[in-house]
C-alpha positions as CSV (number, residue, x, y, z in Angstrom):
1,M,-15.2,-23.3,-0.5
2,R,-17.1,-20.1,-1.4
3,I,-15.0,-17.0,-0.9
4,L,-15.9,-13.4,-1.4
5,V,-12.9,-11.1,-1.8
6,I,-13.7,-7.4,-1.0
7,F,-11.5,-4.4,-1.7
8,G,-12.1,-0.7,-2.4
9,T,-8.7,1.1,-2.7
10,R,-5.8,0.8,-5.1
11,P,-3.4,-0.7,-2.6
12,E,-5.9,-3.4,-1.6
13,A,-6.5,-4.3,-5.2
14,I,-2.8,-4.6,-5.9
15,K,-2.1,-6.7,-2.8
16,L,-5.1,-9.0,-3.3
17,A,-4.7,-9.4,-7.1
18,P,-2.1,-12.3,-6.9
19,L,-4.2,-14.1,-4.3
20,I,-7.4,-13.7,-6.3
21,N,-5.8,-15.0,-9.5
22,R,-4.2,-18.0,-7.8
23,L,-7.4,-18.8,-5.9
24,R,-9.4,-18.7,-9.2
25,A,-6.9,-21.1,-10.7
26,N,-7.7,-23.6,-8.0
27,S,-10.8,-25.7,-8.5
28,L,-11.3,-26.1,-4.8
29,F,-12.5,-22.5,-4.5
30,E,-15.4,-20.5,-5.9
31,V,-14.2,-17.0,-5.8
32,T,-16.4,-13.9,-6.1
33,V,-15.0,-10.3,-6.1
34,C,-16.6,-7.2,-4.7
35,N,-15.2,-3.6,-5.3
36,T,-16.7,-1.1,-2.9
37,G,-15.5,1.7,-5.1
38,Q,-13.7,3.6,-2.3
39,H,-11.0,4.6,-4.9
40,K,-12.9,3.7,-8.1
41,D,-10.9,5.5,-10.8
42,L,-7.5,4.5,-9.3
43,I,-8.5,0.8,-9.2
44,L,-9.5,0.4,-12.9
45,P,-5.9,0.2,-14.2
46,I,-5.1,-2.5,-11.6
47,L,-8.0,-4.6,-12.8
48,D,-6.7,-4.3,-16.4
49,L,-3.1,-5.1,-15.5
50,F,-3.9,-8.2,-13.5
51,K,-6.9,-9.2,-15.6
52,L,-9.3,-9.1,-12.7
53,T,-13.0,-9.3,-13.2
54,I,-15.5,-7.8,-10.7
55,D,-18.7,-9.5,-9.7
56,Y,-20.2,-6.7,-7.5
57,D,-19.4,-3.0,-7.7
58,F,-20.9,-0.8,-5.0
59,N,-19.6,2.5,-6.5
60,C,-19.4,4.1,-3.0
61,M,-17.0,6.9,-3.9
62,E,-18.2,10.5,-3.6
63,N,-16.3,13.8,-3.7
64,N,-15.2,14.9,-0.2
65,Q,-16.9,11.9,1.3
66,G,-16.5,11.5,5.1
67,L,-15.5,8.2,6.8
68,T,-18.9,7.9,8.5
69,G,-20.8,8.1,5.3
70,L,-18.5,5.7,3.5
71,T,-18.6,3.2,6.4
72,C,-22.4,3.3,6.4
73,K,-22.7,2.8,2.7
74,I,-20.4,-0.3,2.6
75,I,-22.2,-1.9,5.6
76,T,-25.6,-1.3,4.1
77,Q,-24.7,-2.6,0.6
78,L,-23.0,-5.7,1.9
79,D,-26.1,-6.4,4.1
80,L,-28.2,-6.3,1.0
81,L,-25.7,-8.5,-0.9
82,F,-25.7,-11.1,1.9
83,T,-29.4,-11.6,1.7
84,N,-28.9,-13.1,-1.7
85,Y,-25.4,-14.5,-1.5
86,K,-23.6,-15.9,1.5
87,P,-20.0,-17.0,1.1
88,D,-18.3,-19.3,3.5
89,Y,-15.6,-16.7,4.1
90,I,-14.8,-13.1,3.1
91,I,-11.3,-11.9,2.5
92,V,-10.3,-8.4,3.4
93,H,-6.9,-6.7,3.4
94,G,-5.0,-4.5,5.7
95,D,-6.3,-1.3,7.2
96,T,-8.8,0.5,5.0
97,T,-12.3,1.7,5.8
98,T,-13.5,-0.9,3.3
99,S,-11.8,-3.7,5.2
100,F,-13.2,-2.7,8.6
101,A,-16.8,-2.0,7.3
102,S,-16.8,-5.3,5.4
103,A,-15.6,-7.2,8.4
104,L,-18.3,-5.7,10.6
105,A,-21.0,-6.4,8.0
106,S,-19.8,-10.0,7.6
107,F,-19.7,-10.5,11.4
108,Y,-23.3,-9.3,11.6
109,A,-24.2,-11.8,8.9
110,G,-22.5,-14.7,10.5
111,I,-19.8,-15.0,7.8
112,K,-16.3,-15.9,8.7
113,I,-13.6,-13.4,8.1
114,I,-10.1,-13.8,6.7
115,H,-7.7,-10.9,7.3
116,V,-4.7,-10.6,5.0
117,E,-1.8,-8.4,6.1
118,A,-3.0,-8.9,9.7
119,G,-1.3,-7.7,12.9
120,L,0.4,-4.5,11.8
121,R,0.4,-2.0,14.7
122,T,1.8,1.4,15.7
123,F,-0.1,1.1,19.1
124,N,-1.3,4.7,18.6
125,K,-4.9,4.9,17.6
126,K,-4.5,8.3,16.0
127,S,-1.4,7.5,13.9
128,P,-2.0,6.7,11.2
129,F,-5.6,7.8,11.2
130,P,-7.9,6.0,10.6
131,E,-5.8,3.0,9.5
132,E,-4.6,1.9,13.0
133,I,-8.1,1.6,14.3
134,N,-9.3,0.0,11.0
135,R,-6.8,-2.8,11.2
136,T,-7.2,-3.3,14.9
137,L,-10.9,-3.6,14.8
138,T,-10.7,-5.8,11.7
139,G,-8.3,-8.1,13.6
140,S,-10.8,-8.3,16.5
141,L,-13.5,-9.5,14.1
142,A,-11.4,-11.9,12.0
143,D,-11.4,-15.7,12.2
144,L,-8.2,-16.3,10.2
145,H,-5.2,-14.0,10.4
146,F,-2.5,-14.0,7.7
147,A,0.4,-12.0,9.1
148,P,3.2,-10.9,6.9
149,T,5.9,-11.2,9.6
150,E,6.7,-12.8,12.9
151,T,6.4,-9.3,14.5
152,A,2.9,-9.0,13.2
153,K,2.0,-12.4,14.4
154,N,3.4,-11.6,17.9
155,N,1.2,-8.5,18.0
156,L,-1.9,-10.6,17.4
157,I,-0.8,-13.2,20.0
158,S,-0.3,-10.4,22.6
159,E,-3.9,-9.3,21.9
160,G,-5.1,-12.8,22.7
161,K,-5.4,-14.2,19.2
162,K,-3.5,-17.4,19.8
163,D,-5.3,-19.6,17.2
164,N,-5.5,-19.3,13.4
165,V,-2.6,-16.9,13.1
166,Y,-0.2,-17.7,10.3
167,V,3.0,-16.0,9.0
168,T,2.9,-16.0,5.2
169,G,5.0,-13.0,4.0
170,N,3.3,-10.1,2.3
171,T,1.3,-10.5,-0.9
172,V,2.5,-7.1,-2.1
173,I,5.8,-8.8,-3.0
174,D,3.8,-11.4,-5.0
175,A,2.2,-8.5,-6.9
176,L,5.5,-6.7,-7.4
177,Y,7.0,-9.8,-9.1
178,D,3.9,-10.4,-11.1
179,A,3.8,-6.8,-12.3
180,L,7.5,-6.8,-13.3
181,K,6.7,-9.6,-15.8
182,L,3.8,-7.6,-17.2
183,I,5.5,-4.2,-17.7
184,D,5.4,-2.9,-21.3
185,E,8.3,-0.5,-21.7
186,H,6.8,0.6,-25.0
187,S,3.5,1.6,-23.5
188,I,2.3,5.2,-24.0
189,E,2.5,5.8,-20.2
190,I,6.1,4.7,-19.9
191,K,7.2,6.6,-23.0
192,N,5.6,9.8,-21.7
193,L,7.3,9.3,-18.4
194,K,10.7,8.6,-20.0
195,S,10.4,11.9,-21.9
196,K,10.2,13.8,-18.5
197,I,13.1,12.0,-16.8
198,D,16.7,13.1,-17.0
199,E,18.5,9.7,-16.7
200,S,21.9,11.5,-16.2
201,K,20.7,12.4,-12.7
202,K,19.9,10.4,-9.6
203,I,16.1,9.9,-9.6
204,I,14.3,10.4,-6.3
205,L,10.7,9.0,-6.2
206,F,8.5,10.9,-3.8
207,T,5.0,10.0,-2.8
208,G,2.9,11.6,-0.1
209,H,-0.8,11.4,0.8
210,R,-1.3,10.5,4.5
211,R,-3.9,12.4,6.5
212,E,-1.5,12.7,9.4
213,N,0.7,14.9,7.2
214,F,-2.0,17.3,6.2
215,G,-1.2,20.9,7.2
216,D,2.1,21.5,9.0
217,G,3.4,18.1,8.1
218,F,3.4,18.6,4.4
219,D,4.6,22.2,4.8
220,N,7.7,20.9,6.6
221,I,8.2,18.0,4.2
222,F,7.8,20.1,1.1
223,E,10.1,22.8,2.5
224,S,12.8,20.2,3.1
225,I,12.4,18.7,-0.4
226,K,12.5,22.2,-1.9
227,N,15.8,22.9,-0.1
228,L,17.2,19.6,-1.2
229,T,16.3,20.0,-4.9
230,L,17.4,23.6,-5.1
231,S,20.8,22.8,-3.5
232,R,21.9,20.0,-5.9
233,D,22.2,19.7,-9.7
234,D,22.7,15.9,-9.6
235,I,19.1,14.9,-8.7
236,Q,15.6,14.9,-10.2
237,L,12.6,14.3,-8.0
238,I,9.5,12.8,-9.5
239,Y,6.3,13.2,-7.6
240,P,3.1,11.5,-8.7
241,V,0.7,13.9,-6.9
242,H,-2.2,12.4,-5.0
243,P,-5.5,14.0,-6.2
244,N,-6.6,15.0,-2.7
245,P,-6.7,18.9,-2.7
246,N,-5.1,18.9,0.8
247,V,-2.0,17.5,-1.0
248,K,-2.2,18.7,-4.6
249,S,-2.6,22.4,-4.1
250,V,0.1,22.6,-1.5
251,A,2.6,20.7,-3.7
252,Q,1.9,23.0,-6.7
253,N,2.5,26.0,-4.5
254,Y,5.9,24.7,-3.3
255,F,7.2,23.2,-6.6
256,K,5.7,25.1,-9.5
257,D,8.9,26.9,-10.5
258,N,11.4,24.2,-9.5
259,K,13.1,22.6,-12.5
260,N,14.4,19.7,-10.4
261,V,10.9,18.6,-9.3
262,I,8.6,17.0,-11.8
263,L,4.9,16.9,-10.7
264,I,2.9,14.3,-12.6
265,E,-0.5,12.7,-12.4
266,P,-0.9,9.4,-10.4
267,L,0.6,6.5,-12.3
268,D,-0.9,3.2,-13.2
269,Y,0.8,0.4,-11.2
270,S,3.0,-1.1,-13.8
271,T,4.3,2.4,-14.8
272,F,4.9,3.1,-11.1
273,I,6.9,-0.1,-10.6
274,W,8.9,0.8,-13.7
275,L,9.7,4.2,-12.1
276,L,10.4,2.6,-8.7
277,N,12.9,0.3,-10.4
278,K,14.6,3.3,-12.2
279,S,14.8,5.4,-9.0
280,Y,17.9,5.8,-6.8
281,L,16.0,6.3,-3.6
282,V,12.5,6.7,-2.3
283,I,10.9,9.3,0.0
284,T,7.3,8.2,1.0
285,D,4.6,8.0,3.6
286,S,3.1,4.9,1.9
287,G,3.0,1.6,3.6
288,G,3.2,-0.6,0.5
289,I,6.3,1.1,-0.9
290,Q,8.2,0.4,2.4
291,E,7.6,-3.2,1.5
292,E,8.2,-3.1,-2.3
293,A,11.3,-0.9,-2.6
294,P,13.7,-3.2,-0.7
295,S,13.0,-6.1,-3.2
296,L,14.4,-3.8,-5.8
297,G,17.3,-2.6,-3.7
298,K,16.0,1.0,-3.2
299,P,16.6,2.7,0.2
300,V,13.5,4.4,1.6
301,L,13.1,7.5,3.8
302,V,9.7,7.3,5.5
303,I,8.0,10.7,6.2
304,R,6.0,9.5,9.1
305,D,6.4,9.7,12.9
306,T,5.5,6.1,13.4
307,T,5.3,3.0,11.3
308,E,3.3,-0.2,11.6
309,R,6.2,-1.8,9.6
310,P,9.0,-1.8,12.2
311,E,10.7,-4.8,10.5
312,A,11.9,-2.5,7.8
313,V,13.4,-0.1,10.3
314,E,15.0,-2.9,12.3
315,A,16.4,-4.5,9.1
316,G,17.7,-1.2,7.9
317,T,15.8,-1.0,4.6
318,V,14.1,2.2,5.7
319,I,14.8,5.2,7.8
320,L,12.0,6.9,9.7
321,V,12.4,10.7,9.4
322,G,8.9,11.9,10.0
323,S,8.0,15.5,9.0
324,N,11.3,16.8,10.5
325,K,12.9,19.1,7.9
326,I,16.4,18.6,9.2
327,D,16.2,14.8,9.5
328,L,14.8,14.4,6.0
329,L,17.4,16.7,4.4
330,Y,20.3,15.1,6.3
331,N,19.4,11.5,5.4
332,A,18.6,12.3,1.8
333,N,22.0,14.0,1.4
334,L,23.7,11.1,3.2
335,L,22.3,8.5,0.8
336,L,23.1,10.7,-2.2
337,D,26.7,11.3,-1.1
338,D,27.9,8.2,0.9
339,I,28.0,5.3,-1.6
340,R,29.2,2.9,1.1
341,F,26.1,3.7,3.3
342,Y,23.9,3.5,0.2
343,N,25.2,0.1,-0.9
344,Q,24.8,-1.2,2.7
345,M,21.2,-0.1,2.9
346,S,20.2,-1.2,-0.7
347,S,21.7,-4.7,-0.3
348,I,19.7,-5.8,2.8
349,I,17.3,-8.7,2.2
350,N,13.6,-7.6,2.2
351,P,12.0,-8.7,5.5
352,Y,8.5,-8.8,4.0
353,G,8.7,-11.8,1.8
354,D,9.9,-13.8,-1.2
355,G,6.9,-13.6,-3.5
356,L,5.2,-16.8,-2.3
357,A,2.7,-15.4,0.2
358,S,-0.3,-16.2,-1.9
359,E,0.7,-19.8,-2.3
360,R,1.2,-20.1,1.5
361,I,-2.3,-18.7,2.1
362,I,-3.9,-21.1,-0.3
363,D,-2.1,-24.1,1.2
364,I,-3.6,-23.1,4.6
365,L,-7.1,-22.6,3.2
366,V,-7.0,-26.0,1.5
367,T,-6.6,-27.6,4.9
368,L,-9.9,-26.1,6.0
369,K,-11.9,-28.0,3.4
């Protein structure tokens, strides 16, 4: 079976890495990998960590590139690729512009589409933007749907996709467990990070980058974090700042004189996992971290108004606080002060998987031979 795996962002590369490596280790598959370059510089450390080789690199990334231009570039370059190489299937992941554009180009070329992390929904096409539409349209085009949870599967079934929908768990947990084995605590990156951390304090890991929080959203979130960190001496917040100027410049304005907030450059994945494991709790608008953190027993406050990962909310591994200043401040203090509540939240079994999602996907693909 000839499979072309396509990714373009760091989260896609992380979540597809364990599947790619396990597929390549199986003689039943001929695996080719394409990087669209949507997040080119952020992907390179992932390729190094997981020893991934790229067969096609589209180098689509441009400064301040719009979604329309990016979508057109990916479709055009894949159309050219498919004139010379036609796989039996492509594999795309999740909810990125790369995933949707690749699925559309493959549909036009008559190539079957496998969608990993299928079926996530907020049922609000503008939240998150453009991810909700990306994953919904990709799901409409896909021939095989690998859903991480029963909830995601039921979302697909309710949309009429009754065949070829499988629950596998999420490959991000596979990647997490693989990365934990590869972490080098003596690396320069981790040593540099250790020098900035005060391990006598409770470490809060913060990440924020979503378009839906640009403007008033980040103003509210950063104001709440500022109040939290200035009101306590027992915490240190570490923020790997996203390079987008809509985020970076605002963060620097809020935290430049705050000794309890450490602003750092984006981390490579293994260093990030090391920091996640060292943290006491997490505040984030990231989807992947909502899935990863519970496997390490870390409570998560999600700074979004909606989430396509309701299983975490229902299980109790995350709390949805949105960009509400009061809710964020209240729940952060509650987790920092109430050890019984903290232990209850941190001990819940991760609803997103056990690290065997890639094996389940391969077992299903083998039956298609």
